N, C-alpha and C positions, 0 to 999 in steps of 0.2 A: 210352193215347191208340190210337183209330181207328185200324183200318189203312186204308192209301191207296187210295182207290180204284183200278179197274185202267186205267183212261182215264190217272192219274195216274202210273203205274207205267210205262206205256209213251211217253211222252212223257219222263219223269223219263231214263229209260233211252236216248235215241233219237240226244241232241248236236243237234240241229236246231238248225240258224240259226233259223228260223220258233219253236223253242219258247223257245231261250231268250228271245226277246224279249217272251215273256207276263211277266216280270216288271214290264214297263211297264206293264201294265193293272191295271185297276182287281178287284176279285175277283170280282167276277160275273163280266164278260167273261175273265176269264183262266179262270173253272173252265169258260166255255163253248168255250173256246176249246183248252180242254187234252182235250174231248171230242170235240169235231171231227179234233181233230189226231190223236190217238189211233186215230178211224177211218180217215181215211185213210193211216196209216202201219200198222196191220195189215194192210189192203186191199194195200197195194204188198208188204209182206213176203211174202202169200201167193203173190202174181206172180212174185216175186224169186228165193224159196228154190228152186235149183239141184238141193237134195236130194231135192225130192218129185218123182213123175214130172207131167209134164204133165198129163195126164187129172183126180190129183186136185188141181192146181190151180186146174184149173180147176171142179171141184164147190167148193172152197174159194173160190172168187171167188164160184161163183151162190149158194154157200149166206151169203154177206154183203149179195149183195144179196135175196133172200131176207128177211132178219133186218133189214134197215134200210126195206124195202116195209112190212114190218108197223110199224114205226113212224112211218112217214110217214102210213101210215094208221088211226093212234091208235090199234094195237093193242101187249099188251105181246111182248116178245122175252124168249126164252133167252140169249142173246149179249148178257154184263154189258157189254161198252161203247156197242152200239148201247141198251140199256136206262139208261146212264149219260146217252147225248146225246139220249134223248127227250124232257125237257123243254126242252130248247133247240130242238129240232125246231118244237113245238108254239109257242112263245114268239116264233121268228121265220120260221114259217112257213117253215119249210125246206121246198124241191120232192125226191118221189122222183127226176126225172128227171133232177137235176144228183149226185145221188147214183152212177145208174142212169151218165153218161157218165163219171163217173169211172171206175166199174166196168168199161166198154169200153173205156178208155185202158189199162187194167190187160191187159185181155186179148187186147189190140192185141198187147202186151209178150211174151207168151207164144210166140208164130210168128213177124210180123210183126219183121225188123231188116235191113229195108233200106227208105227212101221216096225214089221216084221225084222230088219235084218237092219247090216251096217250098209249094204249098197241101198236099200232101198230108201234109205236116209240119205247116203250120198248125193242122191238125185236129186231128194228133198233142196237139200243145203244148196246146191248148183241153180235152183232154178229162185230161191230165197237170197241166195248172197253172192256164188260167184257171176250170175250173170250179170250183177250192179257191178260188181269187180270191170268186168270186160265191158259194159258202158261208161264207167270212169275211167280205167286207163284209154281210153279210147279219146274222149272228153278230153285229158290232162296232156294230151299231144305223142303218147306214143302211138306207134306208127303200127298199121292195122297186124295183128297177131304176134310184135315182139315184145309185148309183156302179155299175153296170154294164159300162160302156164302159171304165170306169177298170181296173175289175178283168179284165177280159178281158186289156187289154191288158201292164198288169203279169205275169200269166201267162204273157203270152206272151216278152216280156223277161225271165222271171228263168228261164223252162226256154230258151231259146234260149243264156242264159249256161251255163246246167248242162248242155245238149248240147255247149259246147263246151270246155268245161273237162274233162266227161270221156272226149272223144273216146277216148284210150288205156284207159282202162277198160274202156269198153261193146267196146273192138274186141277186147278180151280174152276176152269175152262172147260174139264174133261179130257184133254189133251193130255198125250205120255207122247215123247217126239223120244224119248231114251228106248232103244231096239228091245223088242221082246225076247229075241234070242240073247242079248245080253243078261237084262232081268229073268231070266231062267236061268243062265249059267250059275248063278248067286244067288238063286233062290230067294227074288225079289217080286213079292204079289205087284199086280199091277195097283190092287185093293188098298195096298201098304203107302202106295205114293199118292192115290185119291184122297186117303186121310191122313196127309203127312208124318206118316211113323219112320223116324231115321231108325235105320238097321247099321250094324255092321258091313249086313249083302248090298245094301243101297251106299253105302261110302265104299264098297269096292266096283261097285257098278258105276260109281262118279268119276272112279281112279282111271280107271280103263278107258269111260269115255276121256277124260282130260288126257291120257295121253295120247289116245288118239288127236286130241285137238293140237299138243304137242308137236306131232308127227307131221300134223300141215303148217305149223309155224315153222319148223325148222325147213320144209319145204319149201313153203314164203321164203325164205332168206336165201337159201341155194338159188331162187330162178330170180331171182330180184334182179331184176336187167340193169347193169350197171349206166350203160348211155342215158337211160330214163331213169337214176334214182332220185334227179330234182324234180323230176316229173313228177312221180307220185309220192311227193310226200306225204301228204294227206293223208294216203294210201297206209303209207308207214307209220304216223301220227297215231292213228284208227290201231294199225296191229298193235305197236305200243301200248295205247290206252287197254286191249282188251287183255292184252301175255299178262298186264298187274291185276287184271280182274279176278280171271286166272290163278295167278298165286293166292290171291285173297281169298279166293276159295279152299288153297290148299291149305292155308294158313290156321281155317278153320275144319279141315278133316273134308272136308267138301257137305258140311250140313248146312245142305241148301235147302233143307224142308222144315227148319225152324227157326225160330226169331234169331238166331246167329245170321241169318243170310242179309240182314240189313246193313253186315258192315260191309258188304262186298257193293262197295261204290265208292266214285270218284270225284272229290269235287269240283268246280269249275274251275278254281286256279291252281289244282295240281293237273287236270286238263290241258288248259294253257299251258304248264310248265312240261310238259310232255311233247307239247308242241312243237314250243319256241328250241327246244332242247334237238329234239327231229330236224327242225327247220337248219341250227345250226351244223349239226353232225355229218347230214347229207351231203355239205359242201365240199365233204373231203373223202378221196379216193379210196384212203383205211375203213370208210365207214362201216360201221357190221351193226346190223341191225340188234335191238337191245334183246328183243322175246328170244332171239337163235343163241344164245348164248349160255344158258343152261336148261340142263331138262329140270321135268317138277320131280323135287324130292320125295322119298314116301317116308 
């Protein structure tokens, strides 16, 4: 038996919600998404490795940028994951500017630990998640431009959900993605978040961010390209999973700073069930995303 590809090894070890959904794909698309995911995972790992000095992490990200640029220019790379991604870059006409935006987002995480307002946060979410969505819909077979609005919206929805879920973990690293303008509006100090102190003000901050996430879920549903609904199956499954995480946060009144946040999770079988339900549902023209059926109750 041959050794697994580097991208397969990276993806298998990740335990990611997205990677787990690859089982729903036919072999060719599964291989393409595995290679794309491995690239995104490794770039993110470079940025997040706090055991490595900032200067070295910048060098590491620049190296990934240089290698994927070679691939996008039709040249060979010495980076095995980039080389495994190469045939899919050519087949799906993946553009360097999208990979570059993703790396810029990772570079931002090296030093920027506060966001002034929603406009700044939106740009970060675009680079951290929407560009992944744009690459994904291309790999899944959507014609260029036909699912871009959908990809950008779902990226915003998932990243905002992720930010809200991980407030405490990010605070432990000195990062606060919640917009400073929103904290000021509800009288919440940065120090209280860093100290893990829940409050009525923080709940209001979290609810407002959750409402913004829900607005993007609604936009995602509205922009779902009907002719490609089967192609974007795994994206729909991801949206369904993250929507349920958002609902779990609502049930604990968005108390994501206390030990209650441990309940904000879905087990492997729950995720698989969501994936299979989605796979069955998207076969029908009457399919309507579960994440757009209702708003967030207050």
